[in-house]
C-alpha positions as CSV (number, residue, x, y, z in Angstrom):
1,X,119.5,78.1,112.9
2,X,119.0,81.9,111.6
3,X,115.5,82.1,110.1
4,X,114.8,86.0,109.7
5,X,117.4,88.5,108.7
6,X,116.7,92.0,108.4
7,X,119.8,93.9,106.8
8,X,120.2,97.8,106.9
9,X,116.3,98.4,106.1
10,X,115.4,102.2,105.4
11,X,112.0,103.2,104.4
12,X,111.5,106.9,103.2
13,X,107.9,108.4,102.8
14,X,107.4,111.5,100.7
15,X,104.4,113.9,102.1
16,X,101.3,114.2,99.8
17,X,101.5,117.8,100.5
18,X,105.1,119.9,100.1
19,X,107.0,116.5,98.9
20,X,109.0,116.4,102.0
21,X,110.8,113.0,103.0
22,X,110.3,111.6,106.1
23,X,112.6,108.7,107.0
24,X,110.4,105.9,109.1
25,X,113.2,103.4,109.2
26,X,117.1,104.5,108.9
27,X,118.9,101.2,108.7
28,X,117.3,99.0,111.0
29,X,119.4,95.4,111.1
30,X,118.8,92.2,113.2
31,X,118.2,88.6,113.0
32,X,115.8,86.2,114.4
33,X,116.7,82.5,115.3
34,X,114.3,79.7,114.5
35,X,112.2,79.1,117.5
36,X,112.9,82.4,118.8
37,X,110.3,84.8,120.4
38,X,111.0,88.4,120.2
39,X,109.3,91.6,121.2
40,X,109.9,94.8,119.3
41,X,109.2,98.0,121.6
42,X,109.6,101.8,121.0
43,X,107.8,105.1,121.3
44,X,105.3,106.1,118.7
45,X,107.1,107.4,115.4
46,X,110.0,104.7,116.1
47,X,109.1,102.9,113.0
48,X,107.6,99.8,114.7
49,X,104.6,99.8,112.4
50,X,106.6,100.3,109.4
51,X,109.2,97.6,110.2
52,X,105.9,95.3,110.9
53,X,104.4,95.9,107.5
54,X,107.7,95.3,106.0
55,X,108.4,91.9,107.7
56,X,104.9,91.1,106.5
57,X,105.5,91.7,103.0
58,X,102.8,94.5,102.9
59,X,105.3,97.1,102.2
60,X,108.7,97.2,100.7
61,X,111.6,99.0,102.2
62,X,113.3,101.9,100.3
63,X,116.8,100.0,100.7
64,X,117.9,97.1,102.4
65,X,116.9,93.2,102.5
66,X,114.6,91.1,104.6
67,X,115.4,87.5,104.1
68,X,112.8,84.7,105.8
69,X,114.2,81.3,105.6
70,X,116.4,82.1,102.6
71,X,113.9,84.0,100.4
72,X,114.5,87.6,99.9
73,X,111.1,89.3,100.2
74,X,111.8,92.2,97.7
75,X,112.3,89.7,95.1
76,X,108.8,87.9,95.2
77,X,106.7,89.3,92.4
78,X,103.6,91.4,93.3
79,X,101.0,88.8,92.1
80,X,102.9,85.7,94.3
81,X,103.0,87.9,97.3
82,X,99.4,87.0,98.7
83,X,100.3,83.2,98.4
84,X,103.6,83.7,99.9
85,X,102.2,85.5,103.2
86,X,99.4,82.8,103.5
87,X,102.0,79.9,103.2
88,X,104.6,81.4,105.3
89,X,103.6,84.1,107.8
90,X,100.6,84.1,110.3
91,X,99.2,87.2,111.6
92,X,97.7,88.1,115.1
93,X,96.3,91.7,115.1
94,X,95.0,93.9,118.1
95,X,91.5,94.2,116.7
96,X,91.4,90.3,116.1
97,X,90.3,90.9,112.2
98,X,87.9,88.1,112.3
99,X,84.9,88.4,109.9
100,X,81.5,88.8,111.9
101,X,79.5,87.1,109.1
102,X,81.7,83.9,109.6
103,X,81.7,81.7,112.6
104,X,84.7,81.0,114.5
105,X,85.5,77.8,112.6
106,X,85.1,79.6,109.4
107,X,87.7,82.3,110.3
108,X,90.1,79.7,111.1
109,X,89.7,77.7,108.0
110,X,90.0,80.8,105.8
111,X,93.8,80.8,105.0
112,X,93.3,76.9,104.0
113,X,90.1,77.7,101.7
114,X,92.0,80.6,100.0
115,X,94.9,77.9,99.3
116,X,92.2,75.4,97.9
117,X,92.5,72.6,100.6
118,X,89.5,70.3,100.8
119,X,87.2,70.3,103.6
120,X,88.7,67.1,105.5
121,X,91.9,68.6,105.5
122,X,90.4,71.8,107.2
123,X,88.8,69.9,110.1
124,X,92.0,67.5,110.5
125,X,94.1,70.8,110.8
126,X,91.8,73.1,112.8
127,X,90.3,70.8,115.5
128,X,93.4,69.9,117.3
129,X,94.6,73.7,117.5
130,X,91.3,74.9,118.7
131,X,91.3,72.0,121.3
132,X,94.7,73.0,122.4
133,X,93.9,76.8,122.3
134,X,90.8,76.2,124.3
135,X,88.1,77.4,122.0
136,X,86.7,73.8,120.4
137,X,83.4,74.4,122.1
138,X,82.9,77.8,120.6
139,X,83.9,77.0,117.1
140,X,80.2,77.4,115.8
141,X,79.5,80.5,117.4
142,X,80.0,84.0,115.9
143,X,82.9,86.6,117.0
144,X,80.0,88.9,118.3
145,X,79.0,86.0,120.4
146,X,82.2,85.3,122.4
147,X,84.6,87.2,124.5
148,X,87.6,89.2,123.3
149,X,90.0,86.8,124.7
150,X,88.2,83.8,122.8
151,X,88.2,86.0,119.7
152,X,92.0,86.5,120.0
153,X,92.6,82.7,120.5
154,X,90.6,82.1,117.5
155,X,92.8,84.7,115.7
156,X,95.7,83.0,116.9
157,X,94.3,79.6,115.7
158,X,94.1,81.0,112.3
159,X,97.5,82.3,112.3
160,X,98.6,78.8,113.2
161,X,96.6,76.7,110.8
162,X,99.0,77.0,107.8
163,X,102.1,75.8,110.1
164,X,104.0,79.2,109.2
165,X,107.5,79.8,109.5
166,X,106.7,83.0,111.4
167,X,104.2,84.5,113.5
168,X,103.9,88.3,113.2
169,X,101.9,89.9,116.5
170,X,100.9,93.6,116.5
171,X,99.9,94.7,119.8
172,X,98.0,91.3,120.3
173,X,96.9,92.2,124.0
174,X,96.0,95.5,123.2
175,X,92.3,95.0,123.0
176,X,92.1,92.6,126.1
177,X,91.5,93.0,129.6
178,X,94.4,92.0,132.1
179,X,93.2,88.4,132.6
180,X,92.8,87.6,129.0
181,X,96.1,89.5,128.1
182,X,97.8,87.1,130.8
183,X,96.0,84.1,129.2
184,X,97.2,85.0,125.6
185,X,100.8,85.5,126.5
186,X,100.8,82.4,128.3
187,X,99.6,80.9,125.2
188,X,102.2,82.3,123.2
189,X,104.7,81.2,125.5
190,X,103.6,77.6,125.2
191,X,103.2,77.9,121.1
192,X,106.8,79.1,121.4
193,X,108.1,76.3,123.5
194,X,106.3,74.2,120.7
195,X,109.0,75.6,118.3
196,X,106.8,78.1,116.7
197,X,109.2,81.4,116.0
198,X,107.3,84.6,117.0
199,X,107.9,88.4,116.6
200,X,105.7,90.6,118.6
201,X,105.5,94.5,118.1
202,X,103.9,96.0,121.5
203,X,104.0,99.0,123.8
204,X,103.7,96.7,126.8
205,X,106.5,95.8,129.0
206,X,104.4,93.4,130.8
207,X,103.9,91.6,127.2
208,X,107.5,92.0,126.2
209,X,108.7,90.5,129.3
210,X,107.2,87.1,127.9
211,X,109.5,87.1,124.9
212,X,113.2,85.5,125.0
213,X,114.4,89.0,123.5
214,X,113.7,92.3,123.3
215,X,114.4,94.6,120.6
216,X,114.4,98.4,121.4
217,X,113.8,100.8,118.1
218,X,114.5,104.8,118.3
219,X,114.5,106.9,115.4
220,X,114.3,104.0,112.8
221,X,117.2,101.9,114.3
222,X,117.6,99.2,116.6
223,X,119.7,100.8,119.4
224,X,119.6,98.2,122.3
225,X,118.5,94.7,122.9
226,X,117.8,92.7,126.2
227,X,118.2,89.0,126.4
228,X,116.1,86.7,128.8
229,X,119.0,84.4,129.7
230,X,117.2,82.4,132.3
231,X,115.7,85.3,133.9
232,X,112.1,85.3,135.5
233,X,109.2,87.3,134.0
234,X,109.3,89.8,136.8
235,X,113.2,90.1,136.3
236,X,112.5,90.7,132.7
237,X,110.0,93.2,133.3
238,X,112.3,95.1,135.6
239,X,115.0,95.3,133.0
240,X,112.5,96.3,130.3
241,X,111.2,99.1,132.6
242,X,114.3,100.6,133.2
243,X,115.7,100.4,129.5
244,X,112.4,102.4,128.8
245,X,112.9,105.0,131.5
246,X,116.4,105.5,130.2
247,X,115.2,106.2,126.8
248,X,112.5,108.7,128.2
249,X,115.3,110.5,130.2
250,X,117.6,110.7,127.4
251,X,114.6,112.1,125.1
């Protein structure tokens, strides 16, 4: 079942000086099925960050539609957007976005606290997730007391605590070493196998190789895609690398 539909999205920015218009997206369209794991790749300036911000309801397109589980994001009133994001979207960022003055536990609780849930509910939802993600023993520690991989696991736990319809990941392995990156990507695979829909923006072909489908952005449009279709991670990695090399040659 289709859970996300991006329909002919355009985004035009006007520069502060000179009033020139820059088109970051020029008609990007794609769909994501419920339970799918999609990676989005593209060179700098291809429109990846703009697209992610629009999917996250942090920015609005100049034209086109984004529909998540039947709800058109542009139709949500500004005063209700924060609550909508909190209830329907989970976010995993490159730099973790954890609050240093909060323990990992309190960082994970934060979306539920903002939603007004009681303390018993917080513990009941957080503890099983923390155990599954391997950070239960670190919950009372602060971000500066744990490793980058543990910080990112806490961020994933926070993203999943509200049972979101869609998890959006922005370069989630960008600040991690190779082992922590591999651990996180394996974790994403397990989360996806459990039914979670994931859309990940990444520069890394190795990270994208874990997805079930890879979309390639260029000049603000989706111009190519690769399906896993039973291929191994190494086979997927080779296909992605070949596709990226072809883009470079065409440039």
